[in-house]
C-alpha positions, 0 to 999 in steps of 0.5 A: 280165108275161111272160104278157102279153108272150107273149100280145100276141105270139101275138095279133099273129101271129094277126092277121097270119096272119088278114090274109094269109088274108083277103087271098087271098079266100074262093074260093082253094084251095091243094092241096099234096102234103105238109103246109105246116107241121109234121112231116116227110113220112111214107112214105104222103105220099112215096108220093102221086102228084104232080099234073101240069100236065095235072091243073091244066089239067083242074081249070081246065076245071071250070065253077065254076073261074075260074082255076088257077095251078099252081106247081112248087116244088123243096124237098129233103125229105131234110134235117130240115125240108127247106125251103130246104135246096137249093143252086144254082150258076150263073156261078161263084156258089153259093147255099144255103138256097134254094127254087126255084119256078116259076109260070104267068101265071095266078098274077096272076089267082088272087092278084088278085081284081080281074083 
Protein backbone atom coordinates (compact mmCIF):
# COMPACT_ATOMS: atom_id res chain seq x y z
CA UNK A 1 0.00 0.00 0.00
CA UNK A 2 2.78 2.43 0.95
CA UNK A 3 4.64 1.76 -2.30
CA UNK A 4 1.47 2.41 -4.31
CA UNK A 5 0.82 5.70 -2.49
CA UNK A 6 4.42 6.90 -2.92
CA UNK A 7 4.40 5.85 -6.58
CA UNK A 8 1.15 7.75 -7.16
CA UNK A 9 2.54 10.90 -5.53
CA UNK A 10 5.76 10.73 -7.56
CA UNK A 11 3.81 10.19 -10.80
CA UNK A 12 1.57 13.13 -9.97
CA UNK A 13 4.55 15.39 -9.30
CA UNK A 14 6.25 14.28 -12.51
CA UNK A 15 3.10 15.07 -14.50
CA UNK A 16 2.82 18.47 -12.83
CA UNK A 17 6.45 19.41 -13.57
CA UNK A 18 6.13 18.10 -17.13
CA UNK A 19 3.04 20.26 -17.64
CA UNK A 20 4.83 23.38 -16.43
CA UNK A 21 7.81 22.71 -18.70
CA UNK A 22 5.55 22.01 -21.69
CA UNK A 23 3.65 25.25 -21.07
CA UNK A 24 6.89 27.19 -21.52
CA UNK A 25 7.32 25.85 -25.02
CA UNK A 26 10.20 24.09 -26.69
CA UNK A 27 11.99 27.29 -27.63
CA UNK A 28 12.55 28.84 -24.20
CA UNK A 29 16.05 28.64 -22.74
CA UNK A 30 16.94 29.52 -19.15
CA UNK A 31 20.52 30.41 -18.21
CA UNK A 32 21.57 30.30 -14.57
CA UNK A 33 24.90 30.91 -12.88
CA UNK A 34 24.20 28.23 -10.27
CA UNK A 35 22.18 24.99 -10.35
CA UNK A 36 18.49 25.67 -9.82
CA UNK A 37 17.99 22.63 -7.60
CA UNK A 38 20.38 20.51 -5.64
CA UNK A 39 23.60 21.36 -3.94
CA UNK A 40 25.26 24.48 -2.61
CA UNK A 41 27.33 26.38 -5.13
CA UNK A 42 30.92 25.14 -5.33
CA UNK A 43 33.97 27.42 -5.28
CA UNK A 44 34.14 27.10 -9.08
CA UNK A 45 30.50 28.16 -9.42
CA UNK A 46 30.99 31.13 -7.11
CA UNK A 47 33.94 32.30 -9.21
CA UNK A 48 31.91 32.35 -12.45
CA UNK A 49 31.37 35.79 -13.93
CA UNK A 50 27.83 37.05 -13.67
CA UNK A 51 25.97 37.83 -16.85
CA UNK A 52 25.19 41.50 -17.28
CA UNK A 53 22.25 43.31 -18.75
CA UNK A 54 24.49 44.14 -21.74
CA UNK A 55 25.10 40.39 -22.22
CA UNK A 56 21.34 39.85 -22.45
CA UNK A 57 21.00 42.71 -24.95
CA UNK A 58 23.72 41.10 -27.08
CA UNK A 59 21.91 37.74 -26.93
CA UNK A 60 18.70 39.44 -28.01
CA UNK A 61 20.43 40.78 -31.13
CA UNK A 62 21.27 37.30 -32.43
CA UNK A 63 19.25 36.51 -35.58
CA UNK A 64 17.55 33.37 -34.19
CA UNK A 65 16.50 34.96 -30.87
CA UNK A 66 12.93 36.28 -30.73
CA UNK A 67 13.04 37.90 -27.28
CA UNK A 68 15.22 38.04 -24.19
CA UNK A 69 13.98 38.63 -20.67
CA UNK A 70 16.84 39.03 -18.20
CA UNK A 71 15.87 38.63 -14.58
CA UNK A 72 17.86 39.88 -11.63
CA UNK A 73 17.34 37.76 -8.55
CA UNK A 74 18.98 38.29 -5.20
CA UNK A 75 19.32 35.23 -3.03
CA UNK A 76 21.56 34.88 0.01
CA UNK A 77 23.75 31.83 -0.67
CA UNK A 78 25.60 32.05 2.66
CA UNK A 79 22.93 30.00 4.44
CA UNK A 80 22.32 26.32 3.84
CA UNK A 81 19.99 26.08 0.87
CA UNK A 82 20.27 29.84 0.42
CA UNK A 83 16.93 30.30 -1.28
CA UNK A 84 14.54 32.63 0.47
CA UNK A 85 16.84 33.55 3.34
CA UNK A 86 17.01 37.28 2.61
CA UNK A 87 15.39 39.72 5.04
CA UNK A 88 14.01 43.07 3.87
CA UNK A 89 12.82 46.14 5.79
CA UNK A 90 10.62 49.05 4.77
CA UNK A 91 8.08 51.43 6.32
CA UNK A 92 8.83 50.07 9.78
CA UNK A 93 8.07 46.49 8.73
CA UNK A 94 10.41 43.52 8.29
CA UNK A 95 9.94 40.41 6.16
CA UNK A 96 12.16 37.34 6.25
CA UNK A 97 12.58 34.40 3.90
CA UNK A 98 12.21 36.44 0.73
CA UNK A 99 13.71 36.27 -2.72
CA UNK A 100 13.98 39.58 -4.54
CA UNK A 101 13.49 39.51 -8.32
CA UNK A 102 13.29 42.11 -11.05
CA UNK A 103 12.07 41.58 -14.61
CA UNK A 104 11.90 43.63 -17.81
CA UNK A 105 8.75 44.16 -19.94
CA UNK A 106 9.92 41.49 -22.45
CA UNK A 107 9.15 38.84 -19.82
CA UNK A 108 5.59 38.88 -21.17
CA UNK A 109 6.75 38.09 -24.70
CA UNK A 110 9.10 35.33 -23.54
CA UNK A 111 6.53 33.56 -21.39
CA UNK A 112 3.49 34.12 -23.63
CA UNK A 113 4.02 32.44 -27.00
CA UNK A 114 0.94 34.16 -28.46
CA UNK A 115 2.43 37.66 -28.21
